[in-house]
ZAMARGU-4260 file (C-alpha; in steps of 0.2 Angstrom, whole numbers, plus 5000, padded with zeros to 4 digits):
<rodrens>
0) 5001/5000/5000 | 5006/5016/4996 | 5004/5035/5002 | 5007/5049/4989 | 5001/5066/4984
5) 5001/5075/4969 | 4995/5094/4961 | 4997/5105/4946 | 5013/5108/4950 | 5019/5089/4949
10) 5019/5074/4961 | 5027/5072/4977 | 5033/5061/4991 | 5027/5041/4990 | 5028/5034/5006
15) 5027/5014/5007 | 5013/5008/5021 | 5019/4990/5029 | 5007/4980/5037 | 4990/4988/5042
20) 4987/5006/5041 | 4979/5012/5057 | 4975/5029/5061 | 4990/5034/5072 | 5000/5029/5057
25) 4990/5039/5046 | 4993/5053/5056 | 5011/5050/5058 | 5013/5050/5039 | 5004/5065/5038
30) 5015/5074/5051 | 5031/5068/5043 | 5027/5070/5024 | 5011/5081/5021 | 5018/5099/5025
35) 5035/5095/5016 | 5027/5091/5001 | 5017/5104/4999 | 5034/5114/5002 | 5042/5106/4990
40) 5029/5110/4977 | 5029/5128/4982 | 5012/5126/4991 | 5017/5133/5006 | 5005/5129/5019
45) 4990/5135/5009 | 4982/5121/5000 | 4968/5111/5000 | 4967/5091/5005 | 4955/5077/5000
50) 4950/5063/5006 | 4938/5048/5006 | 4927/5042/5021 | 4940/5030/5026 | 4935/5027/5045
55) 4955/5031/5048 | 4952/5048/5039 | 4937/5053/5048 | 4941/5047/5066 | 4940/5062/5078
60) 4959/5062/5081 | 4963/5064/5063 | 4951/5078/5061 | 4957/5086/5077 | 4975/5085/5069
65) 4969/5092/5052 | 4960/5107/5062 | 4976/5111/5074 | 4987/5110/5059 | 4977/5122/5049
70) 4973/5110/5034 | 4960/5115/5022 | 4948/5100/5020 | 4937/5097/5005 | 4922/5088/5012
75) 4915/5071/5005 | 4907/5073/4987 | 4903/5064/4972 | 4917/5072/4964 | 4930/5065/4979
80) 4921/5047/4976 | 4927/5048/4957 | 4944/5052/4960 | 4946/5040/4974 | 4942/5027/4961
85) 4956/5033/4949 | 4969/5036/4962 | 4975/5024/4977 | 4963/5026/4991 | 4974/5035/5003
90) 4980/5048/4992 | 4978/5066/4995 | 4971/5078/4982 | 4978/5095/4981 | 4966/5103/4971
95) 4969/5122/4973 | 4978/5124/4957 | 4966/5113/4947 | 4951/5120/4955 | 4953/5136/4965
100) 4934/5139/4963 | 4931/5123/4974 | 4941/5126/4989 | 4935/5129/5007 | 4916/5126/5003
105) 4904/5126/5016 | 4897/5107/5022 | 4881/5104/5017 | 4877/5099/5035 | 4879/5117/5041
110) 4859/5120/5036 | 4848/5123/5051 | 4834/5114/5043 | 4830/5097/5034 | 4836/5095/5017
115) 4824/5098/5004 | 4820/5082/4993 | 4827/5084/4975 | 4809/5086/4968 | 4805/5103/4977
120) 4820/5111/4968 | 4821/5116/4950 | 4838/5109/4940 | 4846/5120/4926 | 4858/5110/4915
125) 4869/5119/4900 | 4878/5129/4913 | 4896/5134/4915 | 4905/5138/4931 | 4918/5152/4929
130) 4924/5153/4947 | 4923/5163/4961 | 4931/5178/4969 | 4930/5186/4987 | 4922/5203/4987
135) 4921/5216/5000 | 4902/5222/4996 | 4891/5208/4993 | 4876/5218/4990 | 4884/5229/4978
140) 4878/5227/4961 | 4890/5236/4953 | 4905/5226/4962 | 4896/5210/4956 | 4896/5214/4939
145) 4915/5221/4939 | 4918/5204/4947 | 4908/5195/4932 | 4918/5203/4918 | 4934/5199/4926
150) 4930/5181/4930 | 4922/5179/4912 | 4938/5186/4903 | 4950/5178/4914 | 4944/5159/4916
155) 4953/5147/4906 | 4947/5130/4913 | 4927/5133/4913 | 4918/5119/4921 | 4901/5113/4913
160) 4890/5111/4930 | 4871/5108/4933 | 4864/5121/4946 | 4850/5115/4956 | 4839/5130/4965
165) 4826/5124/4979 | 4808/5130/4979 | 4808/5135/4998 | 4818/5146/5008 | 4825/5131/5020
170) 4833/5122/5004 | 4850/5123/4998 | 4858/5129/4981 | 4868/5115/4974 | 4879/5116/4956
175) 4885/5098/4950 | 4894/5088/4937 | 4895/5075/4948 | 4890/5086/4966 | 4906/5100/4969
180) 4897/5112/4982 | 4880/5117/4989 | 4874/5133/5000 | 4860/5135/5011 | 4847/5148/5006
185) 4851/5159/5019 | 4869/5160/5015 | 4866/5167/4999 | 4865/5187/5001 | 4861/5193/4983
190) 4859/5189/4964 | 4866/5198/4949 | 4864/5195/4930 | 4874/5204/4916 | 4866/5219/4907
195) 4859/5217/4889 | 4870/5221/4876 | 4885/5217/4885 | 4898/5202/4884 | 4891/5199/4901
200) 4872/5196/4895 | 4873/5177/4896 | 4879/5178/4913 | 4873/5178/4932 | 4880/5177/4949
205) 4878/5175/4967 | 4885/5180/4984 | 4887/5170/4998 | 4894/5172/5015 | 4909/5162/5018
210) 4911/5154/5036 | 4906/5172/5044 | 4900/5188/5039 | 4916/5194/5036 | 4920/5186/5021
215) 4910/5185/5007 | 4912/5176/4990 | 4905/5179/4973 | 4900/5163/4961 | 4900/5167/4943
220) 4890/5156/4929 | 4887/5157/4911 | 4871/5151/4902 | 4872/5142/4885 | 4853/5148/4882
225) 4854/5166/4887 | 4835/5168/4889 | 4837/5155/4903 | 4846/5169/4914 | 4829/5178/4918
230) 4821/5159/4925 | 4835/5156/4936 | 4834/5172/4944 | 4816/5171/4945 | 4819/5152/4955
235) 4831/5162/4967 | 4818/5175/4970 | 4806/5163/4973 | 4816/5152/4985 | 4820/5169/4994
240) 4801/5171/5000 | 4792/5160/5011 | 4786/5145/5002 | 4767/5142/4998 | 4767/5125/5006
245) 4774/5132/5023 | 4760/5146/5023 | 4746/5133/5022 | 4754/5124/5035 | 4755/5139/5047
250) 4737/5143/5041 | 4732/5126/5050 | 4741/5130/5065 | 4729/5132/5081 | 4723/5148/5084
255) 4735/5160/5096 | 4732/5160/5114 | 4731/5176/5124 | 4747/5173/5131 | 4754/5169/5114
260) 4749/5183/5104 | 4764/5197/5108 | 4781/5195/5096 | 4796/5204/5104 | 4810/5211/5091
265) 4825/5221/5094 | 4829/5233/5083 | 4847/5240/5082 | 4853/5255/5074 | 4871/5258/5067
270) 4877/5273/5058 | 4892/5272/5048 | 4903/5287/5040 | 4915/5289/5025 | 4931/5288/5032
275) 4940/5295/5016 | 4947/5277/5009 | 4932/5274/4999 | 4925/5264/5014 | 4911/5267/5028
280) 4917/5264/5047 | 4905/5264/5061 | 4903/5280/5070 | 4907/5280/5090 | 4894/5279/5103
285) 4895/5284/5121 | 4882/5279/5134 | 4871/5294/5129 | 4872/5298/5109 | 4881/5294/5093
290) 4897/5306/5087 | 4894/5312/5070 | 4905/5323/5059 | 4898/5337/5047 | 4898/5336/5029
295) 4901/5317/5028 | 4891/5304/5018 | 4883/5293/5030 | 4874/5276/5029 | 4861/5269/5042
300) 4861/5251/5044 | 4846/5243/5054 | 4846/5225/5062 | 4830/5216/5066 | 4828/5200/5076
305) 4813/5191/5083 | 4817/5184/5101 | 4801/5178/5105 | 4788/5169/5100 | 4785/5158/5083
310) 4795/5165/5070 | 4788/5177/5056 | 4796/5178/5039 | 4801/5195/5034 | 4799/5197/5017
315) 4806/5214/5012 | 4809/5233/5018 | 4795/5243/5012 | 4806/5259/5016 | 4820/5266/5027
320) 4816/5286/5034 | 4824/5298/5043 | 4821/5314/5051 | 4831/5327/5063 | 4819/5328/5081
325) 4809/5319/5091 | 4791/5316/5091 | 4790/5319/5072 | 4775/5318/5061 | 4775/5303/5046
330) 4774/5320/5034 | 4789/5325/5041 | 4800/5308/5038 | 4811/5307/5021 | 4814/5293/5013
335) 4832/5287/5011 | 4838/5275/4997 | 4842/5257/5000 | 4855/5250/4996 | 4854/5234/5002
340) 4842/5221/5012 | 4843/5203/5018 | 4846/5191/5032 | 4863/5190/5040 | 4875/5176/5038
345) 4868/5167/5053 | 4850/5169/5045 | 4844/5175/5063 | 4843/5194/5060 | 4836/5205/5045
350) 4848/5219/5039 | 4842/5235/5030 | 4857/5247/5023 | 4852/5264/5017 | 4863/5279/5010
355) 4861/5296/5019 | 4867/5313/5012 | 4867/5325/5027 | 4872/5339/5016 | 4853/5341/5008
360) 4842/5354/5015 | 4831/5342/5025 | 4844/5336/5036 | 4854/5355/5039 | 4848/5352/5058
365) 4861/5336/5061 | 4874/5343/5049 | 4879/5358/5061 | 4891/5357/5074 | 4882/5355/5091
370) 4887/5365/5106 | 4896/5353/5118 | 4884/5355/5133 | 4870/5351/5121 | 4864/5336/5112
375) 4848/5333/5100 | 4836/5319/5094 | 4836/5310/5078 | 4822/5297/5072 | 4825/5284/5062
380) 4809/5273/5055 | 4810/5255/5045 | 4794/5249/5038 | 4795/5229/5036 | 4783/5218/5024
385) 4782/5203/5035 | 4774/5187/5026 | 4760/5183/5039 | 4755/5201/5044 | 4742/5209/5035
390) 4750/5227/5033 | 4768/5235/5032 | 4777/5235/5052 | 4784/5252/5057 | 4798/5252/5070
395) 4802/5269/5077 | 4819/5272/5084 | 4823/5289/5092 | 4841/5291/5096 | 4852/5307/5103
400) 4866/5314/5093 | 4880/5327/5093 | 4888/5334/5078 | 4905/5335/5083 | 4920/5348/5076
405) 4930/5339/5062 | 4944/5343/5073 | 4938/5332/5088 | 4945/5315/5090 | 4931/5304/5090
410) 4940/5288/5098 | 4933/5279/5114 | 4941/5261/5115 | 4928/5246/5118 | 4913/5260/5115
415) 4896/5252/5108 | 4894/5255/5090 | 4875/5254/5088 | 4858/5258/5098 | 4845/5244/5102
420) 4826/5244/5107 | 4815/5231/5110 | 4798/5231/5103 | 4782/5222/5107 | 4770/5217/5092
425) 4755/5212/5098 | 4743/5203/5083 | 4728/5194/5082 | 4721/5181/5069 | 4713/5192/5055
430) 4697/5185/5043 | 4707/5189/5027 | 4718/5179/5017 | 4732/5184/5029 | 4734/5176/5045
435) 4737/5190/5057 | 4733/5209/5058 | 4742/5222/5071 | 4733/5227/5086 | 4747/5237/5093
440) 4767/5241/5092 | 4776/5247/5107 | 4794/5249/5111 | 4802/5246/5129 | 4806/5263/5131
445) 4787/5267/5128 | 4783/5255/5143 | 4795/5262/5153 | 4786/5281/5152 | 4769/5273/5153
450) 4775/5266/5170 | 4783/5282/5176 | 4769/5293/5170 | 4772/5301/5187 | 4788/5308/5184
455) 4788/5310/5164 | 4804/5318/5162 | 4814/5303/5167 | 4818/5291/5152 | 4820/5274/5155
460) 4838/5267/5148 | 4834/5250/5151 | 4834/5247/5132 | 4851/5250/5130 | 4855/5235/5140
465) 4849/5222/5127 | 4860/5220/5111 | 4856/5212/5096 | 4871/5198/5091 | 4869/5203/5072
470) 4882/5217/5072 | 4898/5206/5075 | 4911/5220/5079 | 4912/5223/5096 | 4897/5214/5105
475) 4902/5194/5100 | 4896/5184/5113 | 4910/5171/5120 | 4899/5154/5118 | 4898/5160/5097
480) 4906/5145/5089 | 4915/5156/5076 | 4933/5159/5080 | 4939/5176/5084 | 4945/5186/5067
485) 4964/5189/5067 | 4967/5207/5067 | 4952/5211/5079 | 4952/5223/5095 | 4956/5242/5095
490) 4972/5248/5104 | 4972/5265/5111 | 4986/5277/5108 | 4982/5288/5124 | 4995/5287/5138
495) 4997/5295/5156 | 5009/5310/5156 | 5022/5302/5169 | 5022/5287/5158 | 5026/5296/5142
500) 5040/5306/5153 | 5048/5291/5159 | 5049/5283/5141 | 5055/5300/5135 | 5069/5301/5147
505) 5074/5282/5145 | 5075/5284/5126 | 5085/5301/5125 | 5098/5291/5136 | 5098/5276/5126
510) 5101/5287/5111 | 5117/5291/5118 | 5124/5275/5118 | 5114/5263/5105 | 5124/5247/5111
515) 5119/5245/5129 | 5100/5245/5134 | 5095/5256/5149 | 5093/5245/5167 | 5076/5251/5169
520) 5071/5245/5151 | 5065/5227/5155 | 5054/5233/5170 | 5044/5246/5158 | 5043/5234/5144
525) 5035/5222/5156 | 5021/5235/5159 | 5018/5235/5141 | 5027/5250/5128 | 5016/5266/5124
530) 5008/5262/5108 | 5014/5279/5102 | 5031/5274/5105 | 5031/5255/5099 | 5037/5259/5082
535) 5054/5266/5089 | 5056/5256/5103 | 5054/5239/5093 | 5067/5245/5081 | 5079/5250/5096
540) 5075/5232/5104 | 5079/5222/5089 | 5096/5231/5084 | 5089/5240/5067 | 5095/5258/5073
545) 5108/5257/5060 | 5100/5245/5045 | 5104/5254/5029 | 5110/5240/5022 | 5094/5230/5026
550) 5084/5245/5019 | 5094/5246/5003 | 5095/5226/4999 | 5074/5226/5003 | 5072/5239/4989
555) 5082/5227/4978 | 5072/5213/4983 | 5055/5217/4979 | 5061/5219/4963 | 5065/5200/4961
560) 5053/5186/4957 | 5049/5174/4973 | 5045/5155/4967 | 5032/5157/4983 | 5022/5170/4974
565) 5007/5162/4974 | 5007/5157/4992 | 5010/5174/4998 | 4995/5181/4988 | 4982/5169/4995
570) 4989/5171/5013 | 4987/5191/5012 | 4970/5191/5008 | 4968/5180/5025 | 4979/5190/5036
575) 4970/5202/5050 | 4952/5203/5040 | 4945/5212/5053 | 4958/5226/5053 | 4955/5241/5042
580) 4971/5243/5034 | 4973/5225/5028 | 4954/5221/5025 | 4952/5230/5007 | 4960/5219/4992
585) 4972/5228/4983 | 4973/5241/4997 | 4989/5250/5003 | 4990/5238/5018 | 4990/5220/5007
590) 5002/5229/4997 | 5015/5232/5008 | 5012/5215/5016 | 5015/5208/5000 | 5031/5216/4997
595) 5038/5210/5014 | 5032/5193/5014 | 5041/5192/4994 | 5056/5200/4999 | 5060/5188/5015
600) 5055/5173/5003 | 5069/5181/4993 | 5080/5185/5006 | 5080/5169/5016 | 5082/5155/5002
605) 5083/5141/5014 | 5066/5143/5023 | 5058/5155/5010 | 5039/5161/5017 | 5031/5150/5029
610) 5016/5152/5038 | 5015/5164/5050 | 5026/5177/5044 | 5011/5187/5035 | 5003/5189/5052
615) 5021/5194/5062 | 5023/5205/5046 | 5007/5214/5047 | 5009/5217/5067 | 5027/5225/5062
620) 5019/5237/5048 | 5007/5244/5060 | 5019/5252/5070 | 5033/5257/5055 | 5035/5259/5037
625) 5039/5243/5027 | 5058/5245/5025 | 5058/5245/5043 | 5046/5232/5045 | 5057/5219/5035
630) 5072/5225/5044 | 5063/5220/5061 | 5058/5204/5054 | 5074/5199/5048 | 5080/5201/5065
635) 5067/5192/5075 | 5068/5177/5062 | 5087/5175/5063 | 5094/5182/5079 | 5079/5176/5090
640) 5078/5159/5082 | 5060/5160/5075 | 5067/5153/5059 | 5075/5137/5066 | 5057/5131/5070
645) 5055/5128/5053 | 5070/5118/5049 | 5074/5101/5051 | 5056/5093/5048 | 5052/5105/5061
650) 5063/5095/5075 | 5066/5112/5086 | 5047/5115/5085 | 5045/5097/5093 | 5058/5101/5106
655) 5048/5117/5111 | 5031/5106/5112 | 5041/5094/5124 | 5048/5108/5135 | 5030/5116/5137
660) 5024/5099/5142 | 5038/5097/5156 | 5034/5114/5161 | 5017/5110/5163 | 5021/5094/5173
665) 5031/5106/5186 | 5018/5122/5187 | 5001/5113/5181 | 5003/5096/5187 | 4983/5092/5187
670) 4981/5099/5170 | 4997/5090/5163 | 4988/5074/5170 | 4971/5078/5162 | 4980/5082/5146
675) 4988/5065/5147 | 4972/5056/5150 | 4964/5064/5135 | 4979/5060/5123 | 4980/5078/5121
680) 4999/5084/5115 | 5006/5101/5114 | 5007/5101/5096 | 4988/5099/5094 | 4984/5115/5103
685) 5000/5124/5103 | 5007/5125/5085 | 5002/5142/5079 | 5008/5149/5098 | 5026/5147/5092
690) 5025/5147/5074 | 5014/5164/5072 | 5020/5172/5090 | 5002/5172/5094 | 4997/5184/5080
695) 4986/5173/5071 | 4971/5172/5082 | 4971/5184/5098 | 4968/5202/5099 | 4979/5216/5093
700) 4982/5223/5112 | 4990/5207/5119 | 4999/5203/5103 | 5008/5219/5104 | 5011/5217/5122
705) 5019/5199/5118 | 5030/5206/5105 | 5036/5219/5116 | 5041/5205/5127 | 5048/5195/5114
710) 5059/5208/5107 | 5066/5214/5125 | 5069/5195/5133 | 5069/5183/5119 | 5058/5170/5111
715) 5056/5159/5130 | 5044/5173/5132 | 5032/5163/5122 | 5034/5150/5139 | 5027/5161/5151
720) 5012/5167/5139 | 5008/5149/5135 | 5009/5145/5154 | 4999/5159/5159 | 4984/5154/5146
725) 4986/5136/5153 | 4985/5142/5172 | 4970/5155/5169 | 4961/5141/5160 | 4963/5126/5170
730) 4947/5124/5178 | 4938/5124/5160 | 4952/5113/5153 | 4949/5101/5167 | 4930/5099/5164
735) 4932/5097/5144 | 4935/5080/5135 | 4947/5079/5120 | 4935/5089/5106 | 4930/5101/5121
740) 4949/5106/5124 | 4954/5107/5107 | 4939/5118/5104 | 4941/5130/5119 | 4959/5133/5114
745) 4952/5138/5097 | 4937/5148/5100 | 4934/5154/5119 | 4953/5157/5124 | 4955/5170/5110
750) 4939/5180/5115 | 4943/5181/5132 | 4956/5192/5132 | 4947/5204/5119 | 4946/5214/5137
755) 4961/5225/5139 | 4960/5222/5157 | 4960/5204/5155 | 4974/5203/5143 | 4984/5216/5156
760) 4980/5203/5169 | 4986/5188/5159 | 5001/5197/5155 | 5006/5201/5172 | 5004/5184/5178
765) 5016/5178/5161 | 5028/5190/5167 | 5027/5185/5185 | 5030/5167/5182 | 5049/5163/5181
770) 5055/5149/5167 | 5073/5151/5169 | 5086/5146/5153 | 5094/5132/5163 | 5077/5122/5165
775) 5074/5124/5146 | 5093/5118/5143 | 5090/5103/5153 | 5074/5099/5146 | 5080/5101/5127
780) 5095/5088/5132 | 5082/5076/5139 | 5072/5076/5123 | 5088/5073/5113 | 5091/5059/5123
785) 5073/5053/5123 | 5075/5055/5104 | 5091/5046/5103 | 5085/5032/5113 | 5068/5030/5104
790) 5079/5027/5088 | 5090/5013/5098 | 5075/5004/5105 | 5066/5004/5088 | 5065/4987/5080
795) 5077/4982/5067 | 5064/4980/5054 | 5054/4998/5058 | 5073/5007/5059 | 5076/5000/5042
800) 5059/5004/5035 | 5060/5021/5041 | 5079/5024/5034 | 5072/5015/5018 | 5057/5027/5018
805) 5071/5041/5021 | 5082/5035/5007 | 5068/5033/4995 | 5061/5052/5000 | 5080/5056/4995
810) 5081/5047/4982 | 5064/5054/4974 | 5071/5070/4978 | 5088/5067/4970 | 5079/5060/4955
815) 5068/5076/4954 | 5085/5086/4956 | 5092/5074/4943 | 5077/5077/4932 | 5079/5097/4936
820) 5100/5096/4931 | 5095/5088/4916 | 5082/5100/4910 | 5096/5113/4914 | 5109/5104/4907
825) 5098/5103/4889 | 5094/5120/4891 | 5111/5125/4894 | 5118/5114/4880 | 5106/5124/4869
830) 5111/5140/4877 | 5129/5136/4873 | 5125/5131/4855 | 5118/5147/4852 | 5133/5156/4860
835) 5144/5146/4848 | 5134/5151/4832 | 5136/5169/4836 | 5155/5168/4843 | 5157/5157/4825
840) 5148/5174/4817 | 5157/5187/4825 | 5174/5177/4821 | 5168/5179/4802 | 5165/5197/4805
845) 5181/5200/4814 | 5191/5190/4800 | 5183/5203/4787 | 5188/5217/4797 | 5205/5211/4800
850) 5208/5208/4780 | 5202/5225/4777 | 5212/5233/4791 | 5227/5223/4782 | 5223/5233/4767
855) 5222/5248/4774 | 5238/5246/4784 | 5247/5244/4765 | 5238/5259/4759 | 5243/5269/4775
860) 5262/5263/4773 | 5260/5269/4754 | 5254/5285/4760 | 5268/5286/4772 | 5280/5284/4760
865) 5274/5299/4749 | 5272/5310/4764 | 5289/5307/4769 | 5295/5312/4752 | 5285/5327/4753
870) 5291/5332/4771 | 5308/5330/4765 | 5305/5342/4750 | 5295/5352/4762 | 5311/5353/4773
875) 5323/5358/4759 | 5310/5371/4753 | 5310/5379/4770 | 5327/5379/4773 | 5330/5390/4757
880) 5314/5400/4760 | 5322/5402/4778 | 5340/5407/4772 | 5331/5419/4758 | 5322/5428/4773
885) 5338/5428/4784 | 5346/5437/4770 | 5332/5450/4766 | 5332/5454/4785 | 5349/5457/4784
890) 5349/5467/4771 | 5335/5478/4777 | 5344/5479/4794 | 5359/5487/4784 | 5346/5499/4775
895) 5339/5503/4790 | 5357/5507/4797 | 5361/5518/4783 | 5345/5527/4784 | 5348/5530/4802
900) 5366/5537/4799 | 5358/5547/4785 | 5345/5553/4796 | 5359/5559/4812 | 5370/5568/4797
905) 5355/5578/4792 | 5352/5583/4810 | 5370/5587/4813 | 5370/5597/4798 | 5355/5605/4801
910) 5361/5609/4820 | 5376/5618/4811 | 5368/5627/4800 | 5357/5634/4814 | 5371/5639/4823
915) 5380/5647/4808 | 5363/5656/4805 | 5361/5661/4823 | 5380/5668/4823 | 5378/5677/4807
920) 5361/5685/4814 | 5372/5690/4830 | 5386/5698/4819 | 5373/5705/4810 | 5364/5714/4825
925) 5381/5719/4831 | 5384/5727/4816 | 5368/5736/4816 | 5370/5741/4833 | 5387/5749/4829
930) 5381/5758/4815 | 5373/5773/4821 | 5361/5776/4805 | 5356/5756/4807 | 5352/5758/4824
935) 5339/5771/4823 | 5331/5760/4811 | 5331/5745/4824 | 5324/5743/4842 | 5333/5732/4854
940) 5324/5718/4849 | 5329/5720/4833 | 5313/5724/4825 | 5312/5739/4811 | 5308/5757/4818
945) 5295/5767/4810 | 5304/5783/4808 | 5298/5800/4801 | 5301/5804/4784 | 5321/5806/4781
950) 5330/5816/4769 | 5327/5810/4750 | 5347/5805/4749 | 5346/5796/4765 | 5330/5788/4760
955) 5337/5780/4745 | 5350/5773/4754 | 5342/5767/4767 | 5330/5759/4756 | 5343/5749/4746
960) 5351/5743/4762 | 5335/5737/4769 | 5331/5729/4751 | 5347/5720/4753 | 5344/5714/4770
965) 5325/5707/4764 | 5332/5698/4751 | 5347/5692/4761 | 5333/5686/4774 | 5322/5680/4761
970) 5336/5668/4754 | 5340/5664/4772 | 5321/5659/4777 | 5321/5648/4760 | 5337/5639/4763
975) 5331/5636/4782 | 5313/5631/4774 | 5322/5619/4761 | 5332/5611/4775 | 5317/5607/4786
980) 5309/5602/4772 | 5323/5589/4768 | 5322/5585/4786 | 5304/5580/4786 | 5307/5569/4770
985) 5320/5562/4778 | 5310/5557/4794 | 5295/5552/4782 | 5307/5539/4773 | 5313/5533/4790
990) 5295/5528/4797 | 5291/5523/4780 | 5307/5511/4782 | 5303/5506/4799 | 5285/5501/4795
995) 5291/5489/4779 | 5304/5482/4790 | 5290/5479/4805 | 5279/5471/4792 | 5293/5461/4784
1000) 5298/5455/4803 | 5278/5451/4806 | 5278/5440/4790 | 5294/5430/4795 | 5286/5427/4811
1005) 5271/5422/4806 | 5278/5411/4791 | 5287/5403/4805 | 5274/5400/4817 | 5260/5394/4805
1010) 5265/5385/4789 | 5280/5380/4793 | 5277/5373/4812 | 5259/5367/4803 | 5267/5357/4788
1015) 5281/5349/4802 | 5266/5344/4815 | 5256/5336/4801 | 5272/5327/4796 | 5275/5322/4813
1020) 5258/5314/4817 | 5257/5305/4799 | 5273/5297/4802 | 5268/5292/4821 | 5253/5285/4815
1025) 5260/5274/4802 | 5273/5268/4813 | 5260/5262/4826 | 5251/5253/4813 | 5266/5244/4807
1030) 5270/5239/4823
</rodrens>
């Protein structure tokens, strides 16, 4: 007999079963092989297992093992029986990759009523199942049509099915090829069909609540006959109404007695506001009034539940009305737009949702800020059509509201979000076709008023004490069988001033020396780190104050592909669905969480992504940016030893279980003995405690405090918290049996600590328990000793069989690796062949280039010789030109010297002539002065005097002498002018010669610098280049 498993990703381990297979051996096989096979197939911990109804599979111990290890199981159906005929009897079928729409279907036995016979159902054939997807707004037609369009376009493996729709409201919808899945009518919330004229006109879909009201899915079908879509939706509408058969039976019921004519209803009002992120969140409410913000779009949600007498069927909502004020008239009520109506996920309540735009004039009174010392009333009414009642029934709710300033901080931990009123509906039989007519409708508040008419100003608040269990957010009952959703609970950032001052002083000192933790740090951490400081303190505790290298590496890792991408994507949608930051598909929270998980799976190749990492990463993301969150996650996994739990077939995790049981034996011996009698082992309830560090199931306030202690004191703090949980729950656990204990750990224990006070007491108890490291090491040695003894005491045949199985598994892994290596070898050979072809092509191209280069080299050498000859000629020509220029320079220099000599001679002659002229003038003046006649004619300055008329004789002589002197003077002046003219001409010639000389020198210098130099440089360049090429 063989046990094996396979998926669309391939086959995995085969285990040979010797002798008879019993339940214990079957669970051992699952424990040793199931998760390793899933990890080898890159499925992680997110897969769905399928098996038949063999007693070993359906045994309580097996079912509990599957539940404790979070294994999703596809329940019995005809498709499994078909597959079990094809495959070995004890195979596990991992179908998530093959049939994603078939996973996690509700078992049919969840229906509260008796199954409806097949003849009461309408069967439709020629349908194709396109798949399912998660939706956030199950009653939104827009989102439903969007998902229909997406699934219709992306479906690659449509499945032919037959759809069975019941004719009564207690029936079950089934779609089968052989039966695949079924859904009770009360879990189906909304039906929609594609619009005419669109590709989706032949499609229809319905939404259903999956497990609880927080998770919704849509199932999409395509009809081969388009006209049949309307008939199918009509059948759904018929199923939603009370059946005629049940009405006739009710009509035949005995008449009501006077004590049984009152029907009690609890009606709860909840107001939601747009939070600016595209979603609506419930507004806070204190004991007196709702807290609203002005100008924000709102929704009114009404929950109606019948709590006494024979059940009446609510058919539909006739209208939802709203008005400011109290005791308003019917004419003053304003009708709201209805968004959705229908039963809740548990079928106990009827939920009506309407949209409210406060900016309209009729609601102006509840859209203006209310003074702090005042409040106002608001009246809400809902008209319901009840099948057994003749006329619509109106429930009227009067509530207090306050419109706060937009800057006010509207947050109160553990505040109620809804207002509840109890109504008493009195009916009597009617003679008409309907069963009853309304006698009176009275609320609990009105009853109290009537009783206290003596003091009408006093209003009873007793109605506030009753709560409708329908809104699941803050008022879930502890005895509810549904487990607490991960990410539940509010954590306030408010903190006392003294505590903040103490932490501020500590952080200031710590930043001065980050390598040393302050002494008072452990005591403060045990009391809990203030929420506002957790991001900074966690990074310091983990040693991430200088993590630039991890931040840079993270930015690189998110760009790489992860082999576990599909598993990560599936886990992201299931991580903290109760938290606003992570509940939106494709939102910022899920996007950052996906990046961190993907980066770590690439960073840690040995472990990769494991179940539980997404919860821990989500906790870190709530306090710091994703880069720092990744750094702290790496520190926790590597330095705090969390990744060791996933290695070596979870060997270290089993050691932790042994240590926990030994601690229980010491601290809680009676509970240990009780568990021993029940056969309840630690791995059945404590797996998630160690693997997820309590982050998967417990409220956030408790989870954050555990992470505080973990980062400060190490992973051993998990033992303290586990022992504290067991000790506080001891009395309840001692009264349970095997199944009750497992259910108690799964449901009531996490819900018990939603209260901040209970969580604080638990953490105080955990911190007070002393679990020393020496004791843990001692138990660890005991565990390894026991393991060694078990191996030694094991029968040789069993040991050999186990070793054989191990070797077979290793052989299979090696064969798989061999196949992978062979595939890689073939791929590498093909790649090398391509590279070789490319290299040959490149070699041919290079040979051609080499021939061309050689030809160019020959041409270059010829050009070089030609240029050398030209350079020699140029050198000779330049030498001749240079000699010629030098001779001309010498010649011009001699000419210039001669000109200068002539000019100097002329200057000397002129000076001599001037000197001689001055001497002759001096002699003439002396002669004139010595002559009496002449002295009379000339003044002392040598100028001619004007005299009176002389005598005639003397006048003639004087005139002759004067004329002779004048002539002589003219000659001398003429000679002087000629001399000056010659001097000027000589100077002009000198300047002209100097100018010609300068031009000649410039030309010679320019010739030297330009033509000659360029010629020489070009010759040198060509000569040097050819020399290099020749080398």
